[in-house]
C-alpha positions as CSV (number, residue, x, y, z in Angstrom):
1,M,-231.4,113.6,225.7
2,S,-230.1,117.5,226.0
3,N,-229.5,117.3,222.6
4,I,-233.1,116.4,221.7
5,H,-235.8,119.1,221.5
6,P,-238.9,118.1,223.2
7,S,-240.9,118.5,220.9
8,A,-239.7,116.2,218.5
9,V,-241.1,112.7,218.3
10,I,-238.6,109.6,218.4
11,E,-239.9,106.4,218.3
12,E,-239.3,103.7,220.6
13,G,-236.4,101.6,218.9
14,A,-234.7,104.6,217.1
15,Q,-230.9,104.5,217.7
16,I,-229.8,108.1,218.2
17,D,-226.0,108.6,219.3
18,P,-225.4,111.1,222.1
19,S,-223.7,113.7,220.3
20,A,-226.8,113.8,217.8
21,K,-229.0,116.7,217.6
22,V,-232.7,116.4,216.9
23,G,-234.2,119.9,216.5
24,P,-237.8,121.0,217.2
25,F,-241.1,119.0,215.9
26,C,-238.6,116.3,214.1
27,V,-240.0,112.9,213.7
28,V,-237.7,110.1,214.0
29,G,-238.9,106.3,212.9
30,P,-238.1,103.3,215.3
31,D,-236.0,101.6,212.6
32,V,-233.7,105.0,212.4
33,V,-229.8,105.1,213.4
34,L,-228.3,108.6,213.6
35,G,-224.4,108.5,213.8
36,P,-222.3,110.7,215.6
37,G,-222.6,114.2,215.3
38,V,-226.0,114.1,212.8
39,E,-228.2,117.1,213.0
40,L,-231.7,117.1,211.9
41,K,-233.1,120.7,211.8
42,S,-236.4,121.5,212.7
43,H,-239.4,119.7,211.2
44,A,-237.0,117.0,209.3
45,V,-238.3,113.6,209.1
46,V,-236.1,110.9,209.3
47,T,-238.0,107.5,208.9
48,G,-238.0,103.7,207.7
49,R,-235.2,101.3,208.2
50,T,-232.6,104.3,207.4
51,E,-228.9,105.0,208.6
52,V,-227.7,108.2,208.6
53,G,-223.8,108.7,209.0
54,E,-221.3,110.8,211.0
55,G,-221.9,114.7,210.7
56,T,-224.5,114.4,208.3
57,V,-227.3,117.7,208.6
58,I,-231.0,117.1,207.4
59,F,-232.8,120.5,207.1
60,S,-236.2,121.5,207.6
61,F,-238.9,119.9,205.9
62,A,-236.8,117.0,204.0
63,V,-238.6,113.4,204.7
64,I,-235.8,111.0,204.3
65,G,-236.3,106.9,204.3
66,E,-239.8,107.0,203.1
67,I,-241.3,104.1,201.2
68,P,-240.7,104.3,197.3
69,Q,-242.8,105.9,194.8
70,D,-243.3,102.4,192.9
71,L,-246.2,100.7,192.7
72,K,-244.5,97.3,192.5
73,F,-243.5,97.8,195.9
74,K,-245.5,95.6,198.6
75,G,-244.1,96.6,201.9
76,E,-241.0,94.0,201.8
77,A,-238.3,95.2,203.9
78,S,-235.6,97.6,202.5
79,R,-233.3,100.4,203.3
80,L,-231.5,103.7,203.1
81,V,-227.7,104.1,204.2
82,I,-226.7,107.6,203.9
83,G,-222.7,108.1,204.3
84,K,-220.9,110.7,206.6
85,R,-220.9,114.5,206.0
86,N,-223.6,115.0,203.7
87,R,-225.7,118.1,203.6
88,I,-229.2,117.0,203.1
89,R,-231.2,120.8,202.2
90,E,-234.9,121.6,202.7
91,H,-237.6,119.4,201.1
92,V,-235.2,116.9,199.7
93,T,-237.0,113.3,199.7
94,M,-234.6,110.1,199.5
95,N,-236.5,106.7,199.6
96,C,-235.7,103.3,200.6
97,G,-234.9,100.4,198.4
98,T,-237.3,97.9,196.6
99,E,-236.8,93.9,196.8
100,G,-236.4,94.0,192.8
101,G,-233.7,96.5,193.1
102,G,-231.4,94.9,195.8
103,G,-233.1,96.5,198.7
104,V,-230.7,99.7,199.3
105,T,-230.5,103.0,198.4
106,R,-227.3,104.1,199.1
107,I,-225.5,107.9,199.8
108,G,-222.2,108.0,200.0
109,D,-220.1,110.7,201.7
110,D,-219.7,114.3,201.6
111,G,-222.6,114.9,199.2
112,L,-224.8,118.1,198.9
113,F,-228.4,117.7,197.8
114,M,-229.7,121.0,197.5
115,A,-233.5,122.0,198.2
116,G,-236.4,119.9,196.6
117,C,-234.3,117.4,194.8
118,H,-235.3,113.5,194.8
119,I,-233.1,110.3,195.4
120,A,-235.5,107.7,194.4
121,H,-235.3,103.7,195.3
122,D,-232.5,101.9,194.8
123,A,-230.3,104.7,193.5
124,Q,-226.4,104.1,194.2
125,L,-224.8,107.3,194.7
126,G,-220.6,107.5,195.4
127,D,-218.7,110.5,197.2
128,R,-219.0,114.0,196.6
129,V,-222.2,114.2,194.7
130,I,-223.9,117.6,194.2
131,I,-227.8,117.6,193.3
132,V,-228.7,120.7,192.6
133,N,-232.1,122.4,193.4
134,S,-235.4,120.4,192.0
135,A,-233.2,117.8,190.2
136,A,-234.3,114.2,190.2
137,V,-232.5,110.9,190.3
138,A,-235.1,108.2,189.0
139,G,-234.8,104.3,190.5
140,H,-232.0,102.0,190.4
141,C,-229.8,104.9,189.0
142,I,-225.7,104.8,189.2
143,I,-224.1,108.0,190.1
144,E,-220.3,107.7,190.7
145,D,-217.9,109.6,192.8
146,D,-217.9,113.8,191.7
147,V,-220.6,113.6,190.0
148,I,-222.3,117.4,189.6
149,V,-226.2,117.4,188.6
150,G,-227.7,120.5,187.4
151,G,-230.9,122.2,188.7
152,L,-234.4,121.0,187.3
153,S,-232.4,118.2,185.4
154,G,-234.1,114.4,185.4
155,I,-232.4,111.0,185.5
156,H,-234.2,108.5,184.2
157,Q,-234.0,105.0,185.9
158,F,-231.4,102.6,185.2
159,V,-229.0,105.3,183.9
160,R,-225.6,105.4,184.9
161,I,-223.3,108.8,185.1
162,G,-219.6,107.9,185.5
163,R,-217.1,109.6,187.8
164,G,-216.6,113.4,187.5
165,A,-219.1,114.1,185.3
166,I,-221.4,117.2,185.2
167,I,-225.0,117.6,183.9
168,G,-226.3,121.0,183.1
169,A,-229.1,122.7,183.8
170,V,-232.8,121.7,182.7
171,T,-231.6,118.2,181.0
172,M,-233.0,115.3,180.8
173,V,-230.7,112.5,181.1
174,T,-232.0,109.0,179.1
175,N,-228.7,106.5,178.6
176,D,-225.5,106.4,180.4
177,V,-222.9,109.3,180.6
178,I,-219.1,108.2,180.2
179,P,-216.8,109.3,183.3
180,Y,-215.7,113.0,182.8
181,G,-218.5,113.9,180.4
182,L,-220.1,117.2,179.9
183,V,-224.0,116.7,179.1
184,Q,-226.6,119.4,178.3
185,A,-229.1,120.5,176.3
186,P,-233.0,119.8,177.0
187,R,-232.8,116.0,175.4
188,G,-229.3,115.5,177.2
189,E,-226.5,115.5,174.7
190,L,-222.7,114.8,175.3
191,D,-220.8,117.9,174.6
192,G,-217.6,117.9,175.7
193,L,-215.5,116.9,178.7
194,N,-215.8,118.2,182.5
195,L,-212.5,120.3,181.9
196,V,-213.1,122.6,184.6
197,G,-214.1,119.6,187.2
198,L,-210.7,118.0,186.0
199,K,-208.7,120.9,186.5
200,R,-209.9,121.7,189.6
201,R,-208.9,118.1,191.1
202,G,-205.6,118.6,189.8
203,V,-205.9,116.5,186.8
204,A,-202.2,116.3,185.0
205,R,-202.3,118.1,181.8
206,S,-201.2,115.0,180.1
207,D,-203.8,112.9,181.2
208,I,-206.3,116.2,180.2
209,T,-204.8,115.9,177.0
210,A,-205.0,112.1,176.7
211,L,-209.0,112.6,177.7
212,R,-209.4,115.1,174.7
213,A,-207.8,112.8,172.3
214,A,-209.9,110.1,173.2
215,F,-213.3,112.2,173.4
216,Q,-212.5,113.3,169.5
217,M,-211.9,109.5,168.3
218,L,-215.0,108.5,170.4
219,A,-216.4,111.4,168.2
220,Q,-215.1,110.4,165.0
221,G,-213.6,107.4,164.8
222,E,-214.7,104.3,162.6
223,G,-217.2,101.6,163.9
224,T,-219.6,101.4,166.8
225,F,-219.1,103.5,169.8
226,Q,-218.3,100.4,171.7
227,D,-215.0,99.3,169.1
228,R,-213.9,103.0,169.2
229,A,-213.7,102.2,173.3
230,Q,-211.9,98.8,172.5
231,R,-209.3,100.9,170.3
232,L,-208.7,103.2,173.0
233,G,-208.0,101.0,175.6
234,D,-205.3,98.8,173.6
235,E,-203.6,102.4,172.4
236,T,-203.9,104.5,175.7
237,E,-201.4,104.6,178.5
238,S,-203.7,107.1,180.6
239,D,-205.2,105.5,183.6
240,Y,-208.3,108.2,182.7
241,V,-209.0,106.7,179.6
242,R,-209.0,103.5,180.7
243,E,-211.5,104.4,183.1
244,I,-213.5,105.6,180.5
245,V,-213.1,102.3,178.4
246,A,-213.9,100.1,181.4
247,F,-217.1,102.3,181.6
248,V,-218.2,102.2,178.1
249,M,-217.4,97.9,178.1
250,A,-219.3,97.1,181.1
251,D,-222.7,95.0,179.7
252,T,-225.2,96.9,180.9
253,G,-227.7,96.5,178.1
254,R,-228.3,100.4,177.9
255,H,-227.3,102.8,175.2
256,F,-224.6,105.6,176.1
257,L,-224.9,109.3,175.2
258,T,-222.3,109.7,172.1
259,P,-220.5,112.7,171.4
260,K,-222.0,115.3,168.9
């Protein structure tokens, strides 16, 4: 194929769309599928049972689809599925799943994964997620749509981060984060709402006002965090607030970051 540089190593069995481009000194494993318009910059490695969706660009020295960094992994068949139009920058690592975690690491569409970040086994990431330089997402995490994780941050295994939340730089997140939450400080404190993100997405003023009131009730109301969320669900007319309530009431067995 004219789009594949002669120095690239394409192992037998790899499925590469005719419109995909593979740059100099890339390595593509035998179980890899590269969709239409995918581009591998020089020295990128894509291996394992990895599917890369249309229009995704993988930059130099990224290693995509290697086995999990998990001592429980015993070589079982597992996959990495990457959606459309992602930008995966230099030195990013994304691992395949494990049998114990469902067997699939999944990346949504239109994400930006900045240089040096890591996505571990069995993580499930939504659309338009941004992981900033050198941040790490541990195994089994769920990161919903429109989340931003700041540089040098760490997301503990099994943590859920709700839609539209933002994690500040150099932050360790060990508990679940409500949708639209703002988390910062070294040990991850829920410090408000991602108001900038809400406004950028054109969320109505009435919904932002309802979210502000909901946050205050979660912070200062009586009873447990779940009790306050349940009362919010009974009282609110905002779909955004209902989304927070549904997230909190989901039975995962994990604790939440609660407002200061």
